[in-house]
C-alpha positions in Angstrom: 92.5 -25.4 111.8 91.8 -24.1 108.3 93.6 -20.9 107.3 92.1 -18.6 104.7 92.0 -14.9 104.0 89.0 -14.1 106.3 90.7 -16.0 109.2 94.0 -14.2 108.5 92.2 -10.8 108.7 90.6 -11.8 111.9 94.0 -12.8 113.4 95.5 -9.5 112.2 92.6 -7.6 114.0 93.3 -9.6 117.1 97.0 -8.7 117.0 96.2 -5.1 116.2 94.2 -4.7 119.5 97.2 -4.4 121.8 99.0 -2.4 119.1 96.6 0.5 119.9 98.1 0.7 123.5 101.7 0.1 122.2 101.4 3.3 120.1 101.3 5.3 123.3 104.5 3.7 124.6 106.7 4.4 121.5 105.3 7.7 120.2 104.5 11.1 121.7 101.2 12.7 121.3 99.5 13.6 119.0 101.4 11.1 116.8 100.4 8.3 119.2 96.7 9.4 118.8 97.0 9.5 115.0 98.7 6.0 114.8 96.2 4.5 117.3 93.3 6.0 115.4 94.5 4.7 112.0 95.3 1.3 113.4 91.9 1.1 115.2 90.0 2.1 112.0 92.0 -0.3 109.9 91.3 -3.1 112.3 87.6 -2.2 112.6 87.3 -2.3 108.8 88.5 -5.9 108.7 85.6 -6.7 111.1 83.2 -6.2 108.2 85.6 -7.4 105.4 86.4 -10.8 106.9 82.8 -11.6 107.6 81.7 -10.5 104.1 84.5 -12.5 102.5 83.8 -15.6 104.6 80.1 -15.6 103.6 80.8 -14.7 99.9 83.5 -17.3 99.4 81.8 -19.9 101.7 84.9 -20.0 103.9 83.2 -19.7 107.3 85.1 -21.9 109.8 84.9 -22.7 113.5 88.3 -20.9 114.0 86.9 -17.7 112.5 83.7 -18.0 114.5 85.7 -18.4 117.7 88.3 -15.7 117.0 86.0 -13.0 115.5 84.1 -12.0 118.8 87.4 -12.3 120.8 89.1 -9.9 118.4 86.2 -7.4 118.6 86.2 -7.5 122.4 89.9 -7.1 122.6 89.8 -4.1 120.3 87.1 -2.4 122.3 88.4 -3.2 125.8 92.0 -2.2 125.1 91.0 1.0 123.2 88.6 2.0 126.1 91.4 1.4 128.6 93.7 3.7 126.6 91.1 6.4 126.3 90.1 6.4 129.9 93.8 6.2 131.0 94.7 9.3 129.0 91.5 11.2 129.9 90.7 13.4 132.9 88.9 10.3 134.4 85.6 12.0 134.0 82.8 9.9 135.5 80.8 10.5 132.3 83.4 8.6 130.4 84.4 6.1 133.1 80.8 5.0 133.8 79.8 3.8 130.2 83.3 2.2 129.8 82.6 0.3 133.1 79.2 -0.9 131.9 80.8 -2.1 128.6 83.7 -3.9 130.3 81.4 -5.5 132.9 79.0 -6.8 130.2 81.8 -8.3 128.2 83.3 -10.1 131.2 79.8 -11.3 132.3 78.8 -12.6 128.9 82.1 -14.3 128.4 81.7 -16.0 131.8 78.2 -17.1 130.9 79.5 -18.7 127.6 82.3 -20.4 129.4 80.0 -21.8 132.1 77.4 -23.0 129.6 80.1 -24.9 127.6 78.4 -27.0 124.9 75.1 -25.2 125.4 76.6 -21.8 124.7 75.1 -21.9 121.3 72.0 -20.4 122.9 73.9 -17.2 123.2 74.5 -16.6 119.5 75.4 -13.0 118.5 72.2 -11.1 117.7 71.8 -8.2 115.2 71.4 -5.8 118.2 74.7 -7.0 119.6 76.3 -6.3 116.2 74.9 -2.8 116.3 76.3 -2.5 119.8 79.8 -3.4 118.6 79.5 -1.0 115.7 78.5 1.9 117.9 81.3 1.1 120.3 83.9 1.2 117.5 82.5 4.4 116.1 82.4 6.1 119.5 86.0 5.0 120.2 87.3 6.3 116.9 85.6 9.7 117.5 87.1 9.9 121.1 90.6 9.2 119.6 90.1 12.1 117.3 89.2 14.3 120.3 92.7 13.7 121.6 94.2 14.8 118.3 92.2 18.0 118.3 93.1 18.7 121.9 96.9 18.4 121.3 96.8 20.5 118.1 94.9 23.1 120.1 97.6 23.1 122.9 100.3 23.2 120.3 98.7 26.2 118.5 98.2 28.0 121.9 101.8 27.4 123.0 103.3 30.5 124.6 100.0 32.3 124.6 98.5 33.5 127.9 95.0 32.6 128.9 93.7 36.1 128.1 94.9 35.9 124.5 93.5 32.4 124.0 90.1 33.5 125.4 90.1 36.6 123.1 90.8 34.4 120.1 88.2 31.8 120.9 85.6 34.5 121.5 86.4 36.2 118.2 87.9 39.4 119.8 91.3 38.7 118.3 92.6 37.4 115.0 92.9 33.6 114.8 96.2 33.1 113.0 96.9 29.6 114.4 93.5 28.0 113.8 92.6 27.8 117.5 88.9 28.1 117.0 88.8 25.2 114.5 90.8 23.0 116.9 88.7 24.0 119.8 85.4 23.3 118.0 86.8 19.9 116.8 87.8 19.0 120.4 84.5 20.0 121.9 82.2 18.4 119.3 84.2 15.2 118.9 84.2 14.8 122.7 80.5 15.3 122.9 79.6 13.2 120.0 82.0 10.4 121.1 80.6 10.5 124.6 76.9 10.4 123.4 77.6 7.5 121.2 79.5 5.7 123.9 76.5 6.1 126.3 74.2 4.8 123.5 76.6 1.8 123.0 76.6 1.3 126.8 72.8 1.2 126.8 72.7 -1.4 124.0 75.4 -3.3 126.0 73.2 -3.5 129.0 70.2 -4.5 126.9 72.0 -7.3 125.0 73.7 -8.5 128.2 70.3 -8.9 129.9 69.0 -10.7 126.8 71.9 -13.2 126.9 71.3 -13.7 130.7 67.6 -14.3 130.0 68.4 -16.9 127.4 71.0 -18.6 129.7 68.7 -18.6 132.8 66.9 -21.9 132.0 70.3 -23.6 131.8 71.5 -22.0 135.0 68.5 -23.5 136.9 69.6 -27.1 136.0 71.4 -29.0 138.7 75.1 -29.6 138.3 
């Protein structure tokens, strides 16, 4: 194995993946949401940096090629598990997350079965866009949790009537409720829309990989 900076960044991204879930074990919300978001964004940034450095410095290795997609999948899957686990289990969130998880397991199983011929399932540009959309959607959904908890904190000890009056502009907003509420609503909607778009690309790229693998699946054992 050849260690260099791009490979080290990939390993750090792989290690950071479970760290997103660990944040919710050791910190209360919204601090856990903040730390998870910062850790996720930092790790996601290395996804572009390590690839760029490996190509620019001619340091592409088999180790990096193997670890890079694993780190991406670990980040996405663990982050989705955390978001779904701390959500209201809305089917509009659970369904695209299910499509994404199913596709990752399915394609990983295809690559394992094909063995030496798995090179036919090289990562496409559309698959890279899919991963980018997943990461952006997840980051936005983490920010929704932050807005939600600041809203609840600002509305502490207020009755529902007072909260409704403030949100509808009938009462003075001294705590910034309207800003937190708007941030929660729009980050939730945008994150969900982008997650559905990522799920659609996930299905398309998964079918594309299956189509490319189909000739090899017809061969006798």
